[in-house]
N, C-alpha and C positions, 0 to 999 in steps of 0.2 A: 768514468764508468768502469767498474771492475768486472772480472770474469764471472764471479758469482752472480751478479746482477744480470749479465748477459745470458747465462744458462737459464736462470729463472724466467727471464723475459721471453726467451725463445720457446721454452717448453710450455709456459703458460699459454702463449698465443697458439701454439700447435694444438694443445689439448682443447682450448676454447673452440677453435675452428673445427676440430674433429667432432665436436658436439653441436655443430651448427648454431653456435651462440654468438650473438653480437656483444660488443663491449658494453653497450647500454643494458642489455638484458642481464649480463653477468653482474654488472654494477648494482642493478636493482636487487638481484638475489643476495648479494653480499652486503647491501646497505651502505654502499659507498658511491662516489661519483664516477661517471664514465671517464672523466679526465684522469682520475687516479688509476683506472685500469690501463688507460693509454700510457701513463707514466711507467707502470709496471712493465708493460710490453715493450717499451722503448729502452728499458734498463736504466731509467733515470732514478727510480727509487725501488726499494725492495719491500715487498709486502710484509706486514707484521706477522708474528707467529700465529696470532689469532686468525688472520686472513688466510695464511698458508694452510692452517688446520681446516678451515671451512672449505677451501679449494680442494684439499685432499679428500674430504668426505663427499663433496659435491660430485667430483669427477672420478672417484675411486682410484686415485693415483697418488703415490708418494712424491712429494716435492723436495725430499731431503737432497742435499748436495751430492752425497754418495750415489743415490739412485739416479739422479740427473746425469752425473758424469758417466756412470756405467751404461745407461740406456740412451745416450745421445747418439743418434745415427749420423751418418755422413752428411745427409742433407741439412740437418740441424747444425752440425759443426760448420758447414759452409756458410749458413746464414749468420752464425755468430761471427765468423771471420769477416764477413762483409760489414757487420755492424761495428767491428773494431776499427775498420779503415776510415 
């Protein structure tokens, strides 16, 4: 699991939860399986550019690496560190 996947995984989960959305509901809106959402949030796989674009439009958030790295707060960094262990 690389750091890029961990950033995306952590931010995606935070944004989804902030919108009170389940993995199942997000999956239905994206037209993919909830297992795929789970894999994104666990950092096992990275969403395609098409999915990232849909997520950006859906949540009004940029998921670019530069944005994620600049806007990752301490709590999210701690979660990432725990995932790395």
